[in-house]
C-alpha positions, 0 to 999 in steps of 0.5 A: 871390537876384536874381542866381540868377534872373538867371542862370536867365534868361540860361541860358534865352536862351542855350540855343536850338537851331539848325535843321538844313539840309534836303536836297532829295528829288531829290538822291542821298544816304545816311544818316550814323550821326547820321541826317543825309542826306549827299550822294552821287554818282550810283550809276546813270544812265539807259541807255534807256527802252523802250515797248511800241511798241519791241517792235511789240506796242502800248503797255503798259497799267499793267504791275505786275510784272517778273522776270528768269529764270535763262536771262536772259529778262525777264518783264513782267506787262502787266496792263491788256493781259491778257498776259505780255511775254517779252524775251530778253537783249538786251531784244528781244521773244521771246514774248507770252502772252495767250490759250492753249488749255486742254483743247481750249478757248480761255482767256485771262489776266485782269489778271495782276499777278504773274509768275515763272519757275523754274530750268527756265524754266517760267512762273508767272502770278498771274492775278489777276481769274481767281483762279488761278495759271497755269503755262506751259512754257518755250515759253509753252504751257499746262501747268496751273492752280492753282485757289483752295484749299479748306482748313479753315485758311482763314478764313470769307469768305476770297477768293483773289486772287493778285497775286504768285507765286514758286517756290523750289528745292524747287518750293514755290509761294508766293503773295501774295493780296490781302487775305490778312493771314495771310501768304504762301500756300504750295503744294507742287509738286503745287499742294496748299495747305500753309498760311501763312508769315511773318505780319506782326506786329499793330501797335496802340496800347496805348490802343486795346487798353485801351478794347477790353478794357473795352468791351462786345461790341457796342462791340468789334464796331464798333471797328477790328480789330487785324489785320496788314498784308498783304505786297505783293510777294516775290522768292526769291534763289539760296539759296531765301530769300524777300524780302518788302515791305509797304506800311506807313508808319512801320514798322521792318520793311517789308522781310523775308528769310524762311527756308522756315519763315517766320522773318525772318532779315534782318540789321539791323546798319546805323545804321537798319533797312532801311526807306528814308527815316527821315522825320526832319524834325529832321535834314533828312530828307525827311518821311514814311517810305518805302512799298515796293512791290517788292524784288529780290535781288542778288549778294553778298547785296545787295538793292534795294527800290522806294519808290513814295512818292518813286520811289526805289530803296534798295540794301542789303548783307547786313548791312542797310547802306544802300549808295546811293539813286537815282531820284525822281518827276518828268517827266524821263526818269530819273524815274518817275510811279508805279513798280510793279516793280524787277528786277536783270539783271546789274549793271543795274537795271530799273524798271517805271512803270505810269502812264508805261507804260514800262521804264527801264533803268539802268546803274551809274556808276563809283561804283556799280560800285565799291561793287558790286565791293567788296561782292561781293569781300568776300562772296567772301572777297577782302579785298584786292580789296574794300579796293582798291575801297573806297579808290576809293569813298572818293576819290569820296565821303568821307562814305560810312561803309560804305566805312570799315567795309568796309576795316576788315573786310578789315583785321580778316581780315588781323589788322591790328587796330589799323588796323581799329579806326581805320577802324571808328571812322571808319565809326561801327561800334561792333560791329566796333570792339569785336571789333577792340579785343578782339583788339588788347587781347589782343595788347597785354596779352600783349606788355606783361604785365610792364610792366602788372603793375609799373604796378599794383603801383606804383599800389597802393603810392602809394595805400597810402602816401597813406592812411598819410600822411593818417592820420599828419597827422590824428593830429598834428592838422595842418590839422584845422579846414580839413580838416573843412570839406573833409571834410564833403561826403565824410563826408556821402556816407557818413553823410548824416543826420549830415553834413547836420546838421553842415552846418546846425547846426555850420557845416561847410558852405561855399557855395564848396565847394558851388559848386566841386562844381557846377563840377567836375560841369560839367567832369567832364560835359564831359570825359566827353562828349568823351573817353568810350570810342568803344563807349559814346560816342554824342555827335555831335562836331559838336553838342558844346557846353559851353554845353549843360552849363549847360542840363542841369546849372547850369540845373536846379540853379538852378531846383531851389534857387529852386523849393525855397526858394520852396515851402518858405517856404510850407510851414514849411521851416526851410532857408535859401536858402544851405543849400538850395544847399549840400545840393543841391550836396553831393548831386551829389558821387557823380556828380563822383567817378564820372564820371572813373573811369567815363570811363577805364574806358570806354576799355578795354572792349568793347560786351559789357563796358559793363554795369558802366559803366552800373551805375556811373552808375546807382549814382551817380544813385541815391546822389545822389537819396538824398542829395538826399532826406536833405538836403532832409529835414534842412535843412527838418526835415521828415518822410519823407512831407512831404519826398517831397511837397515834392520832387515839388511842387518839380518842378512849380514848376520847370515853372511857372518854365520856362513863365513864363520862355518866356512872358516872352521870347516876349512880349518878342520880340513887343514888340521886333518890334512896336517895330521894325516901327513904327520901320521904318514911320516911317523909310519915311514920313519 
């Protein structure tokens, strides 16, 4: 008994965790499949910084929006100066819109926070503090005003405060109004209000919902209302889809791509949803999620989003894979203080900073250009060009999983399925790996059909011969006694009540057989974790440690035996400690039997065929729990109800033992630290 307790304490000491390394928030990085930030080269460099004085119009004042028109002109909503600044392709001043004539009288913008231009060059301004949308023609002359809508679809007390505006190819006008949690407001080409689209989902706590259901009406009125968060920005791509951003922390969908019906069709096939930083301290990620304030579409299905929390730009491909990040908060020219808007002009990235009152222009590095070339080429179906670009990217950054996936996609299109599988595995893409493997498996079966059938026939022949030989030896009475002892665990699996009875009262149980089962379970688990098929193996190879199996198998096994023995001695249990160990180990036999075939099966299936794999594991776990129940009941001669109560209490006792063990080692560590400090103090004084 003392040996088992000592073993438990040793395992608890050896099962410590190592803290991961941290990554600086100002470094350029991407995320691995395991959620760990990995270093990456600079995708963009600062080309120049421009101020209002560079255009001879005075300083900018809290600029809030930025838009690049199809004609190459750039529009800046200079909010604090109540104007729209228009630049040409060379980023030189073309026009300024502030005051205008309306029906023979002067009018002017008031704190405009949004600007957009349609395909014809007509300019739409979200005139925020005047509560209206103002349209100008391509020359900057006043065209019309879209006033606050009057509709029964608007809730009581609704305030129309437009902050962003956009127009699609069908000349539908989309407006984000501050405080409008119902979604994006849609107007027809004539300015008539149609309704809301793309409402965000309500986020609430189930506990809060429960209390709200049981509260009185007066109490409910005082509680916080469950309302969705409003959008804060939008952009419309060349296909008419609406990209939106939301300033919601810890959200998996802060970015969306809406179709004209308001349905989110953004793909999320990357390792993580397009949400910026994951905010996982355990993996060294900068703490806290991103807070996006703007989003812009790009060529080849790419899009970029601006995180105001850290001043970083996150760029994704059309599948939601993170391509690169850059930027940051700080006092350097390449950093921002309070970034407010982002826009792409060709291959350049432009960012507005409303506190520094400036426009930063970034141009891609060779690394960033190669990524853009590869994504655009693959989107256009030019797999050879995409592969060549991805190969160059990997020469600069071997940690870039998306490059491996990109090469794999190109090889898949060329029909090189086995090579594609290798690259998808390097990129940790189980979805595309499954597709490549399915095609490869089909080709392999067609090419080796005869050999496969012959191997199956020979295997069945060996099984049949082994069964007949076993029956003949049994009939002749050879090795009867030893075979009965080894047979007992297998017999117990099928006939648990009889098997555990024979183990206890007919002395057919052996402690060495029980410990062998635990040993083989540990070995099987290690083999399974190491060699499971790629499509269902989500173990990080860098973190695999055979010592973990002591934590997850041997330690629980020992704790269960000690806790159950300690408890049942006080509850009139008839089982000895040796019998508890044997019964518990015998109950684990279904897992030992299933693990190896399960591992072999996992290497010949795709993701769509993994349900049978998990079903096997579920059956083995349920079977083991049933054997543990019957073994406990038979060994201690309990009723079914008392057995269930005993097993639940055993779990409680296990928790108490763990708590006492942690407390003991914590006190021991403090004592060692205290003695060490006294020794150092005495040594210093001497």
